[in-house]
C-alpha positions in Angstrom: -18.1 8.5 22.5 -18.1 10.2 19.1 -16.7 13.4 20.6 -13.8 11.3 22.2 -13.1 9.7 18.8 -13.0 13.1 17.1 -10.6 14.4 19.7 -8.3 11.4 19.3 -8.4 11.7 15.5 -7.5 15.4 15.7 -4.6 14.6 18.1 -3.3 11.9 15.7 -3.4 14.3 12.7 -1.7 17.0 14.6 1.1 14.8 15.8 1.6 12.7 12.7 1.5 15.4 10.1 3.5 17.8 12.1 6.1 15.1 12.8 6.2 14.2 9.1 7.3 17.6 8.1 10.9 17.4 9.3 11.1 13.8 8.1 10.2 15.0 4.5 12.5 18.0 4.7 15.5 15.7 5.3 14.6 13.5 2.2 16.9 15.4 -0.3 19.9 14.8 2.0 19.0 11.1 2.5 18.7 10.7 -1.3 22.0 12.6 -1.9 23.9 10.5 0.6 22.5 7.0 -0.1 19.9 7.0 -2.9 17.4 4.2 -2.8 19.7 2.1 -0.5 19.1 4.6 2.3 15.7 5.8 1.3 14.0 2.4 1.9 15.0 2.1 5.6 14.4 5.8 6.0 10.9 5.4 4.8 10.5 2.4 7.2 11.4 4.8 10.1 8.5 7.0 9.0 6.2 3.9 8.9 7.2 3.1 12.5 6.4 6.7 13.5 3.0 6.3 11.9 2.4 2.9 13.7 3.3 4.6 17.0 1.0 7.5 16.4 -1.9 5.3 15.3 -1.6 3.1 18.4 -1.1 6.0 20.8 -3.8 8.4 19.7 -6.3 6.2 17.8 -5.9 2.9 19.6 -5.4 1.2 16.2 -2.9 -1.7 16.0 -2.0 -4.3 13.4 -2.4 -8.1 13.3 -0.2 -9.5 10.5 -1.0 -13.0 9.4 1.0 -15.1 7.0 4.6 -15.8 6.1 6.7 -13.6 3.8 8.0 -15.4 0.6 11.8 -15.8 0.1 11.6 -14.7 -3.6 10.3 -11.7 -5.5 6.5 -11.6 -5.9 3.7 -9.3 -7.0 1.7 -8.4 -4.0 -1.9 -7.5 -4.7 -3.5 -5.8 -1.8 -6.9 -4.6 -0.7 -7.1 -0.8 -0.3 -9.5 0.5 2.3 -7.4 3.2 4.1 -4.1 5.0 4.0 -3.2 2.9 7.0 -2.3 -0.3 5.1 -0.2 1.6 2.5 2.1 2.8 5.2 2.1 -0.5 7.2 2.8 -2.7 4.1 5.9 -0.9 3.0 7.5 -1.8 6.3 5.9 -5.2 6.8 6.9 -6.4 3.3 10.4 -5.1 3.6 10.2 -2.4 1.0 8.6 -3.6 -2.2 8.4 -1.2 -5.2 5.0 0.5 -4.8 2.5 1.3 -7.7 1.2 4.8 -7.0 -1.1 7.3 -8.7 1.0 9.7 -10.7 -0.5 12.7 -9.1 0.8 11.6 -5.7 4.3 11.7 -7.2 3.9 15.3 -8.1 3.6 16.5 -4.5 6.7 18.5 -3.5 9.3 16.5 -1.5 6.9 13.6 -1.1 7.0 12.9 -4.8 10.7 13.1 -4.9 10.9 10.7 -2.0 8.7 8.2 -3.8 10.8 8.4 -7.0 14.0 7.7 -5.1 12.3 4.9 -3.2 11.5 3.3 -6.5 7.8 3.8 -6.8 6.0 3.0 -10.0 3.6 5.6 -11.4 0.2 4.8 -12.8 -2.2 7.2 -14.5 -5.9 7.3 -13.8 -6.8 7.2 -17.5 -5.5 3.6 -17.9 -4.7 4.3 -21.5 -2.5 2.0 -23.5 0.4 4.5 -23.2 -0.1 4.8 -19.5 0.0 1.1 -19.0 3.1 0.7 -21.1 4.9 3.3 -19.0 3.8 1.5 -15.8 5.0 -1.8 -17.1 8.4 -0.3 -18.2 8.9 1.1 -14.7 8.0 -2.3 -13.2 10.7 -3.8 -15.3 13.3 -1.7 -13.4 12.1 -3.2 -10.1 12.3 -6.7 -11.6 15.9 -6.1 -12.8 16.7 -5.2 -9.2 15.1 -8.5 -8.0 12.6 -6.5 -6.1 9.0 -7.4 -5.2 6.2 -5.1 -6.4 3.0 -4.2 -4.6 -0.2 -3.0 -6.4 -3.6 -2.1 -5.2 -5.5 -3.8 -8.1 -9.0 -2.3 -7.4 -7.4 1.1 -8.1 -8.4 3.2 -5.2 -9.6 3.1 -1.6 -13.0 1.5 -1.2 -15.3 1.3 1.9 -15.1 -1.9 3.9 -17.3 -4.5 2.3 -17.1 -3.1 -1.2 -15.6 -5.5 -3.8 -15.1 -3.6 -7.1 -13.5 -5.4 -10.1 -9.8 -5.3 -10.7 -8.3 -2.6 -12.9 -6.5 -3.5 -16.1 -3.1 -2.6 -14.7 -2.9 -5.7 -12.6 -3.0 -8.0 -15.6 -0.3 -6.0 -17.3 2.0 -6.3 -14.3 1.2 -9.9 -13.8 2.1 -10.8 -17.4 5.2 -8.6 -17.6 6.8 -9.4 -14.3 6.2 -13.1 -14.5 6.0 -13.2 -10.7 3.7 -15.3 -8.6 1.1 -13.3 -6.7 0.6 -13.0 -3.0 -2.9 -11.5 -2.4 -3.3 -9.4 0.7 -6.7 -8.9 2.5 -7.3 -6.3 5.1 -10.2 -4.8 7.1 -8.7 -1.4 7.8 -11.8 0.4 6.6 -13.6 -0.9 9.8 -11.3 1.3 12.0 -9.9 4.1 9.8 -12.6 4.6 7.1 -12.2 7.0 4.3 -15.2 8.9 5.5 -16.1 9.2 9.2 -13.9 9.1 12.3 -11.5 6.4 13.3 -12.2 4.0 16.1 -9.9 1.8 18.2 -9.3 -1.8 17.2 -7.0 -4.3 15.6 -6.5 -4.1 11.8 -6.0 -7.5 10.2 -3.5 -7.7 7.3 -3.6 -11.2 5.9 -1.3 -12.8 3.3 -3.2 -15.2 1.1 -2.0 -18.4 -0.6 0.6 -17.8 -3.4 -1.0 -17.8 -6.9 1.4 -19.1 -9.5 2.7 -17.0 -12.5 1.5 -17.7 -16.0 -2.2 -18.3 -15.4 -4.8 -17.2 -17.9 -5.8 -13.6 -17.2 -9.4 -14.3 -16.1 -8.3 -17.1 -13.8 -5.6 -15.0 -12.2 -7.9 -12.0 -11.7 -10.7 -14.2 -10.3 -8.3 -15.8 -7.7 -6.8 -12.5 -6.7 -10.2 -10.8 -6.4 -11.6 -13.6 -4.2 -8.5 -13.7 -2.0 -8.1 -9.9 -1.3 -11.8 -9.8 -0.3 -12.0 -12.6 2.2 -12.3 -10.1 5.0 -14.9 -8.0 3.2 -17.8 -9.4 5.2 -16.3 -8.8 8.6 -17.9 -6.1 10.9 -18.7 -2.7 9.5 -17.1 0.6 9.0 -18.0 1.9 12.4 
């Protein structure tokens, strides 16, 4: 069984990453012709390719629960795998994404994320870094665009519930948006360490949390909501 999972994972990596190369090579042309207006749907095409490859070679599919809001919000999502970062861009209709700055330095990929409207965040979480992140988020707000952040800061194993990073509070206060928390159990099927296994990843939108709450209350509600699936199953 393990050998079969390894073979499926290797086939997925070969097809997905090889197929992503020509998609990335065309990014400068897409940006030149249509800027962000074209880059967002172009990225969604890449998301669909990822979804097909995951379903075909890994046997991993998505169950999306909840109703999308009809107004800009701050999405706060659990982060257990690369899987949900690709899925959510498409499922949420292209919110501005908060990304680690080092990811935006990758050739072509980094350029694509900048045109897409990604918001860079530094690992050091210094006051200057947070101010830059908040300033970039203001651009998304001026466009009437939702923003998505992974408030625990990095991928964590399924079942882990680390505290939220300080960047979430800065975004919440500056944007003045209500928050939609997002829970997932992707680490059960596509863990950071180990081999993927077939199954259905749940991505669940939580109840909207209003803007303007005291920091501790907002953080507590978000932390609880994004971790409602943390006790399900295991990493496998």
